[in-house]
C-alpha positions as CSV (number, residue, x, y, z in Angstrom):
1,X,-24.9,-0.2,-15.4
2,X,-25.5,-0.5,-11.7
3,X,-23.3,1.2,-9.2
4,X,-20.6,-1.1,-7.8
5,X,-21.2,-2.3,-4.2
6,X,-18.9,-0.5,-1.7
7,X,-17.6,-3.8,-0.4
8,X,-17.0,-5.2,-3.9
9,X,-15.0,-2.1,-4.7
10,X,-13.0,-2.4,-1.5
11,X,-12.1,-6.0,-2.3
12,X,-10.9,-5.2,-5.8
13,X,-7.2,-6.1,-6.0
14,X,-6.4,-3.0,-8.0
15,X,-7.8,-0.8,-5.3
16,X,-6.0,-2.8,-2.6
17,X,-2.8,-2.5,-4.6
18,X,-3.2,1.3,-4.7
19,X,-3.9,1.4,-1.0
20,X,-0.8,-0.6,-0.3
21,X,1.4,1.7,-2.4
22,X,0.0,4.7,-0.5
23,X,0.0,3.2,3.0
24,X,3.0,0.9,3.2
25,X,5.8,3.5,3.2
26,X,7.9,5.3,5.7
27,X,7.8,8.7,4.1
28,X,7.2,11.9,6.0
29,X,6.8,15.6,5.0
30,X,9.5,18.2,5.8
31,X,8.9,21.8,4.8
32,X,6.3,20.7,2.2
33,X,8.5,18.0,0.7
34,X,8.2,14.2,1.0
35,X,11.4,12.7,2.4
36,X,12.4,9.1,3.0
37,X,13.7,6.2,1.0
38,X,13.7,7.4,-2.7
39,X,11.7,4.3,-3.8
40,X,9.1,4.9,-1.1
41,X,8.8,8.6,-2.2
42,X,8.4,7.6,-5.8
43,X,5.8,4.9,-5.0
44,X,3.8,7.2,-2.8
45,X,3.8,10.1,-5.4
46,X,2.7,7.7,-8.1
47,X,-0.6,7.1,-6.3
48,X,-1.6,10.8,-6.3
49,X,-2.6,10.4,-2.6
50,X,-2.0,13.0,0.1
51,X,0.0,12.4,3.3
52,X,-1.5,14.2,6.3
53,X,0.5,14.2,9.5
54,X,-1.4,17.0,11.1
55,X,-4.0,14.7,12.6
56,X,-1.7,12.6,14.8
57,X,-3.6,11.5,17.9
58,X,-2.6,10.4,21.4
59,X,-3.9,6.9,20.6
60,X,-1.0,6.4,18.2
61,X,-2.2,7.4,14.7
62,X,1.0,8.0,12.8
63,X,-0.5,9.8,9.8
64,X,-3.5,9.7,7.4
65,X,-3.3,9.0,3.7
66,X,-6.1,9.7,1.3
67,X,-6.7,10.6,-2.4
68,X,-6.7,14.1,-3.5
69,X,-10.1,15.7,-3.7
70,X,-9.4,17.2,-7.1
71,X,-8.0,15.6,-10.3
72,X,-4.2,15.6,-10.5
73,X,-1.9,16.6,-13.3
74,X,-2.4,13.3,-15.1
75,X,-6.1,14.1,-15.7
76,X,-5.2,17.5,-17.0
77,X,-3.0,15.9,-19.7
78,X,-5.8,13.5,-20.7
79,X,-4.3,10.4,-19.0
80,X,-6.5,8.2,-16.9
81,X,-4.7,7.6,-13.7
82,X,-5.5,4.7,-11.4
83,X,-6.4,7.0,-8.6
84,X,-9.1,8.8,-10.7
85,X,-10.6,5.6,-12.0
86,X,-10.8,3.7,-8.7
87,X,-11.1,5.9,-5.7
88,X,-13.5,8.8,-6.6
89,X,-16.3,6.7,-4.9
90,X,-16.1,5.4,-2.2
91,X,-13.7,7.7,-0.4
92,X,-10.6,6.3,1.3
93,X,-9.1,7.7,4.5
94,X,-6.5,5.3,5.9
95,X,-5.2,6.0,9.3
96,X,-1.7,4.5,9.8
97,X,-1.9,3.0,13.2
98,X,1.4,1.0,13.5
99,X,4.5,0.5,11.3
100,X,7.0,-2.3,11.3
101,X,10.0,-0.7,9.7
102,X,11.8,-2.3,6.9
103,X,14.3,-5.0,8.0
104,X,17.0,-6.1,5.6
105,X,17.1,-9.4,7.4
106,X,13.4,-10.0,7.0
107,X,13.3,-8.3,3.6
108,X,10.0,-6.5,4.2
109,X,8.1,-3.8,6.1
110,X,4.4,-3.6,7.0
111,X,1.8,-1.2,8.4
112,X,-1.5,-1.6,10.2
113,X,-4.3,0.8,8.9
114,X,-7.7,1.7,10.1
115,X,-10.2,3.0,7.5
116,X,-12.6,5.4,9.3
117,X,-14.9,5.5,6.2
118,X,-15.8,1.8,6.6
119,X,-16.6,2.0,10.3
120,X,-13.0,1.6,11.5
121,X,-12.0,-1.7,9.8
122,X,-8.4,-2.7,10.2
123,X,-6.1,-4.0,7.4
124,X,-2.4,-4.7,7.1
125,X,-0.3,-4.1,4.1
126,X,3.1,-5.7,3.6
127,X,5.7,-5.1,1.0
128,X,9.2,-6.5,0.3
129,X,11.2,-8.8,-1.8
130,X,9.0,-10.9,-4.1
131,X,10.7,-14.1,-3.0
132,X,10.0,-13.4,0.7
133,X,6.5,-12.0,0.3
134,X,5.5,-15.0,-1.8
135,X,6.6,-17.3,1.0
136,X,4.3,-15.4,3.4
137,X,1.2,-15.4,1.1
138,X,-1.5,-18.0,0.8
139,X,-0.5,-20.1,-2.2
140,X,-3.9,-19.8,-3.9
141,X,-3.4,-16.0,-4.1
142,X,-0.2,-16.2,-6.1
143,X,-0.5,-16.3,-9.9
144,X,0.7,-19.4,-11.6
145,X,3.1,-17.3,-13.8
146,X,4.6,-15.5,-10.8
147,X,8.1,-16.9,-11.2
148,X,8.2,-16.4,-14.9
149,X,7.1,-12.8,-14.7
150,X,9.5,-12.0,-11.8
151,X,12.4,-13.6,-13.7
152,X,11.6,-11.5,-16.8
153,X,11.8,-8.2,-15.0
154,X,14.7,-8.9,-12.7
155,X,16.7,-10.2,-15.7
156,X,16.0,-7.0,-17.5
157,X,17.4,-5.0,-14.5
158,X,14.2,-3.7,-13.0
159,X,13.7,-3.2,-9.3
160,X,10.7,-5.4,-8.3
161,X,8.8,-5.1,-5.1
162,X,5.9,-7.4,-4.0
163,X,2.8,-6.0,-2.3
164,X,0.3,-7.9,-0.2
165,X,-2.4,-7.4,2.4
166,X,-4.3,-9.0,5.3
167,X,-7.8,-8.4,6.5
168,X,-7.7,-7.8,10.3
169,X,-11.4,-8.3,10.9
170,X,-12.5,-7.9,14.5
171,X,-9.4,-6.1,15.6
172,X,-9.5,-3.1,17.9
173,X,-7.0,-0.4,18.7
174,X,-5.6,-2.1,21.7
175,X,-5.0,-5.3,19.7
176,X,-3.5,-3.4,16.9
177,X,-0.8,-2.1,19.3
178,X,-0.1,-5.4,20.9
179,X,-0.2,-7.9,17.9
180,X,3.2,-9.3,17.0
181,X,4.9,-8.6,13.7
182,X,4.9,-12.4,13.0
183,X,1.1,-12.5,13.3
184,X,0.7,-9.5,11.0
185,X,3.1,-10.7,8.3
186,X,1.6,-14.2,7.8
187,X,-1.2,-15.8,5.8
188,X,-1.2,-12.8,3.4
189,X,-3.1,-12.1,0.2
190,X,-0.7,-11.4,-2.7
191,X,-1.7,-8.2,-4.6
192,X,0.9,-7.7,-7.2
193,X,4.4,-6.6,-8.3
194,X,5.6,-3.0,-8.4
195,X,8.2,-2.7,-11.2
196,X,10.5,0.3,-11.1
197,X,13.2,1.4,-13.4
198,X,16.3,3.3,-12.3
199,X,17.2,5.4,-15.3
200,X,20.7,6.7,-15.8
201,X,21.1,10.5,-15.7
202,X,22.5,12.2,-18.8
C-alpha cells in the first residue's frame, strides 16, 4: 500500500474533526491541570493532544496544541485511539492565533490556527449548537440524515456539539488579527457531531 499523500491526509474529515476538538477550546493549564469549561476539558483530553502555553509570542500566538510524541494510555490497554491512527505522520502543530469566545447569543465559538508544519497555512475551527452550525455550513457538506441523527441523540438526553472548519488560504498574520468574526464563521465545512453523556454520580 502506498503512503498517503500529506495533503490527502490533511483533508481527511476524521483528522480535521480531531484537530477541531483539540484546537477549538478555551482551556488553559494551571499548576499542571487543565481548567476551563468541563465539556471543553473533556473534549480536549479525549484527543490525547498536548496544550503548550510556554511558546506564547509577541505576535499573538495564544498557545500551541499538538499530539503526544509517545503512545498514550489507550494504546497500552490495546485500544486503537484516533490520535494514534491518524496523526503519527504527518505531525501536527497548531498555533492558536485568535479566539472568538463562546457566545450564548451566537451559540458558538471559533479559533483561527496556523499550522507551521505545512508552511504556515491558516484554518478556522468553529463549534457550537448543531442547529446554528448547520445554518453556517455549506449545504453540500451536511449529511442527508443530519436531522434524524441529531434528533436521536438529543431525545436520548445526550449533549451534542457540532464541529466545522474553514480553509483560510492566502491569509497572513495581519489579516488573521483583523478579520471579523462574521467572516470567519461563515461558509463552513461541516465535520461532524460530538456526542457527550453526562453520567449521574453514585
